[in-house]
N, C-alpha and C positions, 0 to 999 in steps of 0.2 A: 736876812739869814734864814735858811731853809731849816724846817722841823728835823732834828736829830732823830733818827731811828733808834730803837732800843740796841739793834746789833751793832749799828755805827758806834754808838756810846761804848759798848764793849770794846770794840776795835780800838778807838780813839784811848781808852783807858789802858790798853794792854800796849798798843803801838805808837800812840800819839806823841810821846815824848822823844823817842827816836826820830820819828818822821819830821817833827818840829825842828829839831837839832840839825837834821840833814839838809833841811829846806833853808835853815838860817845860814848854814855852811855854804850853801849854793847861791845865797843872796836872793831867794824867794820870798816875796812878802807873804805873811799868812795872816789873815783877818783875825783868827782866833787861835794863838799857839797852843792853847789847851786841848782844841779840837781841830787838827789840822786835816782830818780824813773826812771827805764829804760822804753823803749817803751812797753815791753811786759807786765809788771806789770800794766802800764797805760791802755792797752787795756783790760787786765782782769777787771780793775776797770770799764771800760766804759761797758763790757758785763754785770756787776753786776748792773750797773745804769739802763740798759736797761731791765733787769728782773724786778728789783723793780718798775720802771715807768710801765712797762706793767702789773704788779701785781696791781698797785693802780688804773690804767684805767681801768682793769678788774673788780675790786671791784666795783667800782663806776657805772658801766655800767650793772651790772649782772640783769638779767630779766628772769622770768620763762616763762611769757607769749610771750614775743618778743626779744629773745636772738639775739645779733647782730653777724656779721661774725667774729669778733675777739672772742667773747664768744664760738661759735661753733666751732672754729678752736682749741681753748684750750681744749674743751671738747673731741674732737676726740683725741687730744694728750693725754689727761688723761685717756680716755678709751683704748687706744693703749698701754700704759705703764701698765696699770692694767691687761689687758689681757695678756701681755708677763709676768708679774710678777706670775699670776695665772698658766701660763703653766709651768714655770720653778721652781717657789718656792713651789706653791701650796696652802694649807690651810694657812690662816693668812698672805698672801703675802701684803694685803692692808696696813700693817703696814710700809712697806717698799716704797711704792708708793711715797712719797714725796722726798725721798732721791734719789731713782733710777732716778724719773722723773727729778730732778734738774740736776742730772748728764748729762742726755741727751740734756736738753735745754741750759745748761752753756757751754757744749763742742760744741753744735751746733752752737750757736751765736759766740763764739770765733773762730770756724772754717771758719765762713763765713766773720768775719770782713775785711779779706784781699781782699775781692771783692770790697770793697768800696774804691774809690779813697782818698788817704792822711792817710789811715789806713793800718794796717798789721795783719797777722794772729799770735796772741800770741801762739797758739798750734805749731807753727814751731819752738818753743824754748823747749829745754828740760827741762828747769827748770819749765815750765808751766806744762807739761805733767807729770812730775815725782810728781809735787806737786798735782796734781789731783788723780794720782796713790797711792800715800801716803794716801789721804784722804779715798779713797776707801778700802785700805789695812785696815786701821784702823776700818772703819765702820763695814765691814763683820765679822772681827775679834772680834769686840765689840758685835755684833749680836750673835755671836757663843757663847762668854762669857756669855751673857745674857741668852741664851735659856739653856746652859747646866750648867753654874756655872763654876768655875775654874777648879775644878779636873774633872768635867764631859768633859769640853772642851779638856783638856790635854788627857783624855782616848779617846775621839773621834778621836784626831790625831793619836792616837796608832793603830787605824784600828779595824776590827771587832774581829780578833783572837789576844788575849793578848800575846800569846806565839811569835807572830812575831812582837810585840811592839819594840822590839830593833832594828829592820830594819826599820820598817813603819814609827816611829816617826821621825827619821831623815830625811827621803825622804819627809815626809808631811812639815816638817819646811823648808827645802830646796824649795820644790815646793811653798810654800806660799810666801817666799821671791823672787822666780822666776817671781810672778805674777806682782810684781812692774815693773819688766823689760817689762814683756809682755804687760802691760797696757801703760806704758809711751813710750817706744822705738816705739811700732807700731803706735800709734797717731803721735809722733813727727817726724818719717821718712816719712810718708805718705804726711803729710802737708808740711815739708821742701822739700822733692823732687818735690812735685807738682809747688812749687813758683820757684825752680831753673830751672825745665824744661820749665817752661812758659818764663822765661827770656832768656834761652839758645836759645830756637827755635825762640823767638821774634827778637832776635838780629842778630843770625847767618844765619838765612835762607835768608833774603835779600842780605847779602853780597856772599853768595853761588851761588845765581840766577845770580848776577852780573858777576861773575867769570866764570860760565857755559856759559850763553847766551851773555856775553859782556856787556860792561856798556853803549853802546849805542844802544842796542836792545830795540825797542818799547814795544815789549811783555815782556822782562825782566823788564823794567822800570814800566810797568803796575803791573807785579807781586810784584815788590819791593815795591810799594806802597800800594798794596792791602794786603799783608802778615802782615804787623804791625796791621792791623785791624782785619782781620780774623783770624790769630793764637791766640791773645790773648783771642777773642771771644769764641774759640773752647776750650782753656784751662780754660776759667773761668766757662764754662759748666762743664768741667771736675772737676773742683776745688769744684763746687757746689755739684756735684753727690759725690765725696769723701767725703766732709764735712758732708753731711747727713749719709752717710754710716759709717764713721768713730764714729759720734756722737751715732748712733745706737749701734754700736759694744761696745763703752764704757759704754752705758748703759746696754747692756746685760750680759756682762762679770761680773760685780759687782752682778747682780741678780744672776747668776749662783753660784759666790761665795757665796753669802748670803745663796742660798738654800743648798749648800753644807755644810756651816759651823752650820747652825741652823737645820739639817735634823735629824732625830732621829735615823736613821740608817747611818752608813758611806758608 
């Protein structure tokens, strides 16, 4: 059983009973009915709480004449997402702004939670990234159905030449399903490997230095004490960079898929 984080303990105390009852009604086995909510779900809830609190604060402090730093920062985010959507999707891209932007903000917050002591990165769990990928998959296919209609979207998946439909339709279907793996595994692998590398280098390098320079070497002792501080700092900076990059990619790819699904030409 994984170590329960302090925030997970709070969530289980507040929501554990109803969640356990719901899972029991659905005949889903729970290892510990008193703590049915794992850390990665609690971290997703925390990310959602951060977004909601931020939205409330932003709403109360909105000002045309004297916009604060937070408002200016969020305006830059909105402008960036909007310009990205316009470049990729084109005309009518503003209708997708809220969802595409939410993908980027939610994934970004989830990615950086692991930098905070006593918390962890939920996107280092495949369940989280697969869940986000499913939402993106349903969203862009819904937009394709909305734009073309059911028969029109099926025709859209058949390609521009109907004579090639018998070949193109299975390829398009497999390609669409493959996007679930592309979205989920890419994000999961990057965040999971980043955490593993940080732990490996932090705990293995001091031992390697002691083995090479000797346990009584003054220089070796200094390095052995400096590395547990320096190595995590380097990997935290790398973690932050990868977190922002992956959140951008997870925002970019659904925008591309929406543009492909809702385009007038295949």
